[in-house]
RODO-2510 file (C-alpha; in nm, 4 decimals, decimal comma):
residues 119
     n   res          X          Y          Z
     1     m     0,0000     0,0000     0,0000
     2     d     0,1255     0,3499    -0,0788
     3     y    -0,0099     0,5154     0,2368
     4     q     0,2527     0,7481     0,3864
     5     g     0,0664     0,8710     0,6981
     6     i     0,1448     0,8176     1,0637
     7     e     0,1528     0,4546     1,1722
     8     k    -0,1189     0,4002     1,4350
     9     r    -0,1125     0,0222     1,4696
    10     r    -0,1403    -0,1412     1,8109
    11     f    -0,0160    -0,4810     1,6913
    12     i     0,3015    -0,5879     1,5118
    13     r     0,2284    -0,7103     1,1611
    14     a     0,4200    -0,9429     0,9347
    15     k     0,4117    -1,0476     0,5721
    16     f     0,2613    -1,3905     0,6048
    17     p     0,0698    -1,5332     0,3069
    18     c    -0,1911    -1,7647     0,4532
    19     v    -0,5268    -1,8676     0,3107
    20     i    -0,8231    -1,6603     0,4260
    21     l    -1,1916    -1,7059     0,3501
    22     i    -1,4051    -1,3919     0,3636
    23     h    -1,7776    -1,4524     0,4117
    24     t    -1,9554    -1,1407     0,2836
    25     l    -2,2953    -1,0026     0,3762
    26     h    -2,4145    -1,1145     0,0317
    27     e    -2,3642    -1,4753     0,1401
    28     h    -2,0755    -1,5651    -0,0827
    29     v    -1,7165    -1,6485    -0,0028
    30     i    -1,4009    -1,4785    -0,1286
    31     t    -1,0923    -1,6989    -0,1076
    32     t    -0,7581    -1,5194    -0,1086
    33     y    -0,4214    -1,4919     0,0665
    34     t    -0,3184    -1,2410     0,3280
    35     e    -0,0722    -0,9691     0,2307
    36     n     0,0121    -0,9116     0,5954
    37     i    -0,1421    -0,9994     0,9269
    38     s    -0,1346    -0,8917     1,2906
    39     a    -0,3206    -0,9995     1,6030
    40     g    -0,5535    -0,7055     1,5345
    41     g    -0,6305    -0,7454     1,1660
    42     v    -0,5326    -0,8418     0,8160
    43     r    -0,4613    -0,6851     0,4771
    44     v    -0,5822    -0,8604     0,1619
    45     v    -0,6020    -0,7790    -0,2081
    46     i    -0,9308    -0,8931    -0,3612
    47     e    -1,1288    -0,8483    -0,6828
    48     e    -1,4437    -0,7246    -0,5080
    49     k    -1,4870    -0,3864    -0,3424
    50     l    -1,6294    -0,4268     0,0062
    51     e    -1,7977    -0,1363     0,1838
    52     t    -1,6003     0,0401     0,4552
    53     s    -1,7486    -0,0299     0,8021
    54     s    -1,9278    -0,3435     0,6796
    55     t    -1,8758    -0,6689     0,8669
    56     v    -1,7578    -1,0015     0,7307
    57     g    -1,6976    -1,3493     0,8640
    58     l    -1,3385    -1,4702     0,8443
    59     e    -1,1672    -1,8082     0,8438
    60     i    -0,7891    -1,7846     0,8573
    61     q    -0,5698    -2,0893     0,7947
    62     i    -0,2462    -2,0701     0,9943
    63     k    -0,0452    -2,3900     0,9815
    64     s    -0,2875    -2,6607     1,0974
    65     n    -0,5223    -2,4142     1,2707
    66     t    -0,8393    -2,2504     1,1424
    67     i    -0,9259    -1,9281     1,3209
    68     a    -1,2858    -1,8152     1,2808
    69     c    -1,3852    -1,4609     1,3747
    70     k    -1,5676    -1,1552     1,2541
    71     g    -1,4011    -0,8605     1,0844
    72     r    -1,4819    -0,4998     1,0046
    73     i    -1,3662    -0,3377     0,6791
    74     v    -1,1655    -0,0328     0,7880
    75     w    -1,0194     0,0852     0,4567
    76     v    -1,0218     0,0042     0,0854
    77     v    -0,7802     0,1359    -0,1792
    78     d    -0,8583     0,0862    -0,5497
    79     k    -0,5592    -0,0438    -0,7474
    80     e    -0,5581    -0,0733    -1,1241
    81     s    -0,3983    -0,3912    -1,2532
    82     p    -0,0522    -0,3268    -1,3989
    83     y    -0,1286    -0,5985    -1,6546
    84     k    -0,4808    -0,5087    -1,7755
    85     k    -0,6049    -0,1562    -1,8235
    86     g    -0,9438    -0,0983    -1,6626
    87     v    -0,9191    -0,4012    -1,4309
    88     f    -0,9143    -0,3106    -1,0626
    89     y    -0,8190    -0,4874    -0,7438
    90     y    -0,8998    -0,3698    -0,3946
    91     d    -0,6340    -0,3469    -0,1268
    92     t    -0,8470    -0,4011     0,1852
    93     g    -0,7793    -0,3657     0,5575
    94     i    -0,9916    -0,5750     0,7916
    95     e    -0,9921    -0,5324     1,1693
    96     f    -1,0643    -0,8437     1,3776
    97     y    -1,3407    -0,8428     1,6343
    98     e    -1,5264    -1,1242     1,8053
    99     i    -1,2037    -1,3226     1,7954
   100     k    -1,1235    -1,5701     2,0706
   101     e    -0,8040    -1,5067     2,2660
   102     e    -0,6775    -1,8491     2,1566
   103     g    -0,7031    -1,7393     1,7924
   104     r    -0,5283    -1,4100     1,8646
   105     h    -0,2457    -1,6029     2,0383
   106     i    -0,2048    -1,8388     1,7420
   107     i    -0,1661    -1,5373     1,5131
   108     s     0,0765    -1,3638     1,7538
   109     d     0,2893    -1,6774     1,7863
   110     a     0,3072    -1,7181     1,4067
   111     i     0,4114    -1,3523     1,3681
   112     e     0,6837    -1,3861     1,6329
   113     e     0,8168    -1,6955     1,4554
   114     i     0,8259    -1,5125     1,1211
   115     l     0,9970    -1,2053     1,2649
   116     k     1,2667    -1,4233     1,4282
   117     t     1,3524    -1,5818     1,0928
   118     e     1,3699    -1,2399     0,9206
   119     k     1,6465    -1,1129     1,1523
***
């Protein structure tokens, strides 16, 4: 993302491409990979523009764990495909809520492991 503003994140994030299923209000599922993830939320790039402040159901696959929670769309940035003129993708930030502490710990542990290997 090209955002250059002040960083206001409460949780450390890491580039960690894991499978995520997004259950929309329109009762269909978007399957994608995370761009980055933290214990507080996730960034994905998808082909569908979701409404800011809308809620979605999430299933995140981290190693052998599936974390189910709800998410709130906090920002969306339109990105034109560098390969096809007129085709857009949507860089989307989703904040977790209604997530069990166990799920948050699984995410935190995975992030710590990734950050250790990056040093």
